[in-house]
Backbone bond lengths (Angstrom), bond angles and torsions (degrees), N, CA, C in turn:
res aa  C-N    CA-C-N  psi(-1)  N-CA   C-N-CA  omega(-1)  CA-C   N-CA-C  phi
1 M - - - 1.432 - - 1.551 112.63 -
2 S 1.334 114.83 145.59 1.472 114.15 -179.32 1.548 110.20 -72.96
3 P 1.340 122.39 161.18 1.408 123.86 176.55 1.511 111.82 -64.68
4 T 1.321 119.63 -28.23 1.401 120.16 177.42 1.526 113.18 -68.96
5 T 1.363 112.40 -40.56 1.485 119.73 179.36 1.520 108.64 -63.51
6 I 1.360 115.55 -45.02 1.460 118.14 177.76 1.533 112.84 -58.13
7 R 1.319 113.55 -47.94 1.515 117.46 178.37 1.510 113.90 -55.93
8 S 1.307 113.90 -43.65 1.431 121.43 177.21 1.561 115.46 -61.88
9 L 1.372 112.98 -40.24 1.434 118.19 176.67 1.472 113.68 -67.82
10 R 1.399 117.35 -41.82 1.409 120.41 172.68 1.517 114.90 -59.61
11 S 1.295 114.52 -42.87 1.481 119.20 174.76 1.554 112.34 -58.87
12 S 1.324 115.48 -43.41 1.435 119.73 178.52 1.524 110.90 -62.60
13 R 1.318 116.16 -39.78 1.492 118.71 179.84 1.492 110.22 -63.90
14 R 1.374 117.37 -35.85 1.500 119.40 -176.16 1.495 112.29 -83.09
15 H 1.339 114.27 -35.88 1.543 116.61 -172.34 1.508 115.15 -119.81
16 G 1.345 116.74 -8.29 1.431 117.97 -170.62 1.493 120.48 -52.56
17 F 1.321 118.43 -64.52 1.462 124.32 -179.87 1.594 107.38 -132.02
18 P 1.241 118.85 77.96 1.465 121.36 -171.49 1.561 114.53 -56.82
19 T 1.290 112.53 -37.37 1.526 116.26 176.86 1.541 112.26 -65.68
20 L 1.264 115.19 -45.90 1.535 120.74 -178.43 1.567 109.94 -64.66
21 I 1.353 116.25 -37.42 1.489 116.10 178.66 1.500 115.78 -58.62
22 R 1.341 114.79 -33.29 1.522 119.15 -175.16 1.568 107.75 -85.11
23 M 1.359 120.63 -2.58 1.416 121.11 -175.27 1.622 110.05 -94.23
24 R 1.267 112.86 153.10 1.424 118.55 173.11 1.531 107.76 -76.34
25 M 1.319 115.95 148.80 1.471 120.72 179.58 1.564 113.13 -53.59
26 S 1.231 114.41 -38.58 1.486 124.13 -174.27 1.542 109.25 -67.93
27 Q 1.296 117.37 -27.09 1.475 123.82 -179.64 1.514 113.82 -79.08
28 L 1.324 117.90 -22.00 1.434 123.05 -174.61 1.566 109.00 -63.88
29 T 1.303 114.55 139.31 1.433 122.18 168.51 1.515 110.94 -141.57
30 L 1.281 119.14 159.54 1.500 121.60 178.36 1.519 111.70 -55.56
31 P 1.330 120.54 -43.60 1.442 121.03 179.59 1.596 113.74 -59.62
32 I 1.336 112.41 -38.64 1.485 118.84 -178.30 1.608 106.76 -65.56
33 I 1.360 115.33 -44.42 1.388 121.26 -178.51 1.566 109.53 -64.25
34 Q 1.313 113.77 -39.08 1.463 118.55 -179.12 1.490 108.97 -63.23
35 R 1.319 117.39 -44.66 1.459 122.08 179.38 1.551 112.01 -56.40
36 E 1.275 112.47 -43.32 1.486 120.49 179.05 1.553 110.03 -66.13
37 V 1.220 117.04 -41.91 1.504 121.17 178.09 1.501 110.19 -63.21
38 T 1.345 118.01 -44.86 1.393 122.84 179.27 1.542 112.36 -64.56
39 A 1.299 118.33 -41.11 1.423 123.91 177.04 1.580 108.13 -64.50
40 R 1.262 119.10 -47.34 1.466 120.45 -179.53 1.545 113.21 -66.64
41 A 1.268 117.28 -25.72 1.418 121.65 179.66 1.539 113.16 -67.42
42 K 1.296 117.32 -11.70 1.474 122.73 175.29 1.483 111.08 -86.12
43 T 1.318 118.66 -14.21 1.452 119.25 -175.00 1.587 113.60 -124.92
44 V 1.264 115.96 -19.47 1.549 116.73 -178.28 1.532 106.80 -129.50
45 S 1.283 112.57 169.31 1.479 121.47 -176.94 1.490 110.34 -77.11
46 P 1.353 118.53 158.07 1.476 122.48 175.00 1.487 111.84 -56.72
47 K 1.345 119.56 -37.56 1.431 121.93 178.52 1.547 112.76 -64.64
48 T 1.272 115.75 -37.36 1.529 118.49 176.22 1.531 110.22 -66.64
49 I 1.289 117.33 -39.50 1.473 116.57 174.90 1.535 113.76 -65.51
50 R 1.291 117.45 -38.43 1.398 120.30 176.68 1.568 110.89 -65.03
51 N 1.357 117.02 -40.73 1.449 121.19 172.92 1.565 113.60 -57.50
52 N 1.283 112.36 -43.98 1.456 121.08 178.20 1.555 112.51 -62.29
53 L 1.289 113.43 -43.06 1.493 118.31 175.23 1.517 112.25 -65.41
54 D 1.344 114.97 -36.49 1.521 118.02 178.05 1.524 112.76 -60.23
55 L 1.308 116.06 -28.32 1.461 121.06 176.79 1.539 109.68 -79.46
56 L 1.252 116.84 -33.53 1.465 120.41 -179.45 1.546 113.45 -79.64
57 R 1.237 118.58 -30.54 1.439 126.27 -176.10 1.501 113.82 -50.49
58 P 1.379 116.44 -55.55 1.471 115.15 -178.03 1.522 115.72 -68.23
59 V 1.312 116.80 -26.20 1.434 117.95 173.02 1.495 112.71 -66.05
60 L 1.337 115.29 -44.45 1.464 119.51 174.75 1.545 114.22 -63.34
61 A 1.303 115.25 -35.53 1.446 118.81 177.37 1.521 112.35 -65.84
62 Q 1.323 116.73 -29.28 1.411 120.85 178.66 1.516 113.33 -83.46
63 Y 1.310 116.30 -43.38 1.484 119.42 -170.85 1.598 117.20 -112.12
64 R 1.327 115.23 -13.60 1.475 121.15 -178.55 1.530 107.47 -141.41
65 K 1.270 120.05 70.77 1.501 123.36 -175.82 1.544 107.23 -68.98
66 D 1.353 119.25 -17.09 1.450 119.50 178.74 1.512 117.10 -77.72
67 I 1.332 115.80 -8.27 1.494 121.70 179.67 1.584 102.66 -101.93
68 D 1.345 112.92 122.58 1.462 122.11 179.40 1.523 109.28 -114.83
69 L 1.360 115.52 104.64 1.401 122.06 -177.10 1.489 114.23 -64.95
70 D 1.320 116.80 -15.47 1.430 119.82 177.71 1.564 111.12 -68.15
71 D 1.279 117.98 -14.04 1.453 124.24 -179.75 1.531 112.57 -86.82
72 L 1.324 115.07 -4.72 1.459 120.85 179.51 1.605 112.53 -74.85
73 K 1.337 115.92 140.96 1.454 120.04 173.30 1.514 106.05 -86.34
74 L 1.347 117.77 111.84 1.444 119.80 -179.98 1.462 110.85 -100.31
75 P 1.369 116.84 156.23 1.452 119.39 174.93 1.538 110.84 -64.19
76 K 1.325 112.33 149.91 1.493 116.28 177.66 1.442 111.98 -66.15
77 K 1.359 112.84 142.54 1.540 118.21 177.59 1.535 107.56 -64.35
78 Q 1.348 114.22 143.27 1.404 120.99 179.19 1.440 108.35 -88.91
79 R 1.357 114.71 131.30 1.505 118.28 169.87 1.470 111.97 -91.51
80 T 1.338 114.61 123.10 1.469 116.68 178.95 1.504 111.47 -95.66
81 E 1.323 116.48 130.79 1.385 121.09 175.58 1.518 112.68 -83.71
82 I 1.308 118.94 125.18 1.395 122.62 -179.68 1.468 108.80 -87.50
83 I 1.331 115.17 119.53 1.518 120.97 -178.94 1.584 105.31 -100.45
84 I 1.327 112.62 120.93 1.432 121.94 177.88 1.525 107.07 -93.21
85 P 1.305 119.07 122.59 1.430 118.91 179.10 1.598 113.01 -70.15
86 T 1.345 110.97 148.88 1.454 114.20 175.35 1.469 111.28 -78.22
87 N 1.372 115.10 166.08 1.507 116.61 177.81 1.526 111.20 -59.86
88 D 1.270 119.17 -36.76 1.503 121.47 176.74 1.522 110.12 -60.27
89 E 1.267 118.69 -44.64 1.474 122.78 179.57 1.563 112.58 -61.83
90 I 1.365 109.92 -42.02 1.591 112.83 175.96 1.421 110.17 -65.82
91 Q 1.332 120.54 -42.77 1.486 119.76 178.22 1.486 112.60 -61.51
92 K 1.352 121.77 -37.59 1.462 126.15 175.25 1.577 108.92 -63.95
93 L 1.344 117.17 -40.54 1.401 120.39 177.90 1.496 112.68 -60.11
94 L 1.430 110.35 -49.85 1.500 115.92 -177.72 1.515 113.29 -61.55
95 A 1.313 114.15 -40.26 1.508 120.83 177.27 1.550 110.50 -59.59
96 Y 1.337 112.50 -46.97 1.492 116.66 179.08 1.512 113.30 -60.49
97 V 1.357 117.18 -46.97 1.425 120.88 177.37 1.522 111.95 -60.70
98 K 1.332 118.31 -43.98 1.405 122.18 -176.80 1.525 108.31 -60.26
99 E 1.293 118.07 -44.24 1.461 120.98 179.75 1.574 115.33 -73.79
100 R 1.306 115.52 -42.96 1.470 118.91 -172.14 1.544 115.58 -93.40
101 N 1.320 115.20 -30.08 1.477 119.34 -170.69 1.546 110.59 -149.69
102 P 1.311 117.86 61.65 1.468 120.30 -169.16 1.546 116.49 -60.56
103 E 1.308 115.69 -26.27 1.461 119.80 178.18 1.541 111.26 -67.41
104 M 1.305 116.97 -13.26 1.512 119.75 -179.97 1.587 110.09 -97.70
105 M 1.302 115.95 2.50 1.449 120.38 -176.07 1.587 112.37 -59.70
106 I 1.263 115.69 -45.46 1.488 115.99 179.28 1.508 114.40 -65.96
107 P 1.421 120.58 -45.44 1.415 117.83 174.99 1.522 112.97 -61.98
108 V 1.328 120.13 -39.64 1.497 119.64 178.41 1.517 110.09 -65.78
109 L 1.323 118.41 -40.11 1.498 118.19 177.85 1.547 109.15 -60.48
110 L 1.305 117.96 -46.20 1.466 122.49 179.21 1.536 112.69 -52.43
111 G 1.308 111.17 -46.25 1.502 121.28 179.83 1.518 111.74 -68.89
112 A 1.289 117.55 -46.58 1.450 123.98 -170.19 1.595 110.31 -75.52
113 L 1.315 112.10 -40.97 1.517 114.71 -171.17 1.483 111.98 -101.19
114 L 1.310 118.79 -22.91 1.498 122.51 -179.65 1.474 111.92 -109.22
115 S 1.286 116.01 -4.14 1.490 121.53 -176.25 1.517 116.59 54.27
116 L 1.398 112.58 37.23 1.473 116.89 178.91 1.593 106.03 -81.63
117 R 1.378 111.96 148.85 1.433 117.78 173.99 1.466 108.80 -79.72
118 R 1.357 116.65 160.25 1.438 125.82 176.56 1.580 110.39 -51.15
119 S 1.326 113.02 -46.24 1.489 115.56 -173.17 1.570 109.39 -69.32
120 E 1.365 115.55 -32.34 1.437 117.73 176.00 1.530 112.73 -69.19
121 I 1.335 115.18 -39.79 1.451 116.40 178.60 1.490 112.76 -65.47
122 C 1.423 114.49 -40.50 1.537 117.19 174.86 1.514 114.55 -61.98
123 G 1.324 115.68 -23.77 1.458 119.56 -177.37 1.506 112.46 -87.94
124 L 1.275 118.00 -5.57 1.498 118.04 -176.27 1.553 112.47 -73.10
125 T 1.299 115.36 148.10 1.494 120.91 173.74 1.527 105.25 -130.73
126 R 1.351 114.86 169.96 1.497 118.28 178.85 1.557 112.98 -56.55
127 A 1.321 117.74 -30.97 1.460 123.92 -177.57 1.605 110.10 -67.25
128 D 1.303 112.90 -19.93 1.550 116.60 -176.75 1.561 111.24 -80.69
129 F 1.302 120.38 -8.86 1.466 123.68 178.08 1.527 109.03 -104.87
130 S 1.326 113.22 138.63 1.432 118.24 -177.61 1.572 109.97 -151.73
131 T 1.316 115.39 167.14 1.372 118.79 173.98 1.548 109.06 -130.06
132 S 1.312 117.66 147.48 1.487 119.36 -179.43 1.495 109.15 -90.83
133 S 1.328 117.84 171.06 1.382 123.17 178.30 1.540 113.46 -61.91
134 A 1.318 112.25 -21.49 1.509 117.54 177.53 1.490 110.56 -88.58
135 G 1.308 119.26 4.50 1.492 122.38 -179.15 1.427 116.28 82.37
136 E 1.360 117.10 13.63 1.502 117.29 177.23 1.452 110.16 -85.03
137 Y 1.365 116.46 145.36 1.432 123.08 -177.85 1.574 108.01 -93.21
138 H 1.315 116.27 139.09 1.458 120.12 -179.52 1.551 109.81 -130.05
139 V 1.266 115.75 142.31 1.506 121.17 171.17 1.474 105.96 -118.88
140 H 1.343 117.27 129.03 1.468 122.63 -176.83 1.567 106.21 -113.08
141 I 1.375 113.47 122.87 1.426 120.14 177.96 1.518 109.90 -90.27
142 H 1.406 114.97 111.75 1.397 119.53 -178.90 1.496 112.96 -111.97
143 A 1.350 114.68 -20.02 1.471 120.21 -173.73 1.514 109.47 -152.63
144 A 1.247 112.07 159.83 1.523 122.12 172.73 1.452 108.21 -131.53
145 L 1.342 117.97 138.10 1.426 123.72 178.48 1.452 107.88 -107.89
146 V 1.402 114.62 122.47 1.450 120.51 178.29 1.571 109.49 -120.80
147 R 1.307 114.60 156.39 1.480 119.74 176.72 1.496 110.05 -80.54
148 A 1.301 117.23 134.54 1.494 124.92 176.10 1.517 107.77 -126.70
149 D 1.268 117.09 171.98 1.435 119.99 179.49 1.594 112.50 -65.87
150 D 1.308 116.96 -22.50 1.502 118.78 179.59 1.466 113.33 -108.20
151 G 1.373 116.93 21.31 1.495 121.57 176.68 1.513 106.64 120.90
152 C 1.341 115.55 -156.95 1.478 123.03 -174.52 1.537 110.28 -100.09
153 H 1.310 119.26 142.05 1.476 126.80 177.02 1.510 110.10 -128.84
């Protein structure tokens, strides 16, 4: 599993369904779980709720086969609209970074012009940059650095 997935699962275990965690397995019912899901839906995303349930599902499969989480009414998935910045917006960003935080210029250029993710930019080393015999520049993505509970991986 990736460090990000592990961090997410640990967070779900700590914060997922606080009321359910304090209950005995024999006390759990589908209506109680539904109330908890409905309450959590007011403060967290539908994806977080699904992730929390993914942690609960194998426990129920082992100890409470009579509870079927597929019968829960879950909040609708949120569709996120991807906003692509205009050339003018990118130029303004680059001018801002150049003036206010010049040491960030290379990472911002890599993200803005090559569409690299932050984790990919953080994972780059000098060896990942090359030029061809035709004088073309290349960036090779070999690693991604993500934050985990015990540091970056």
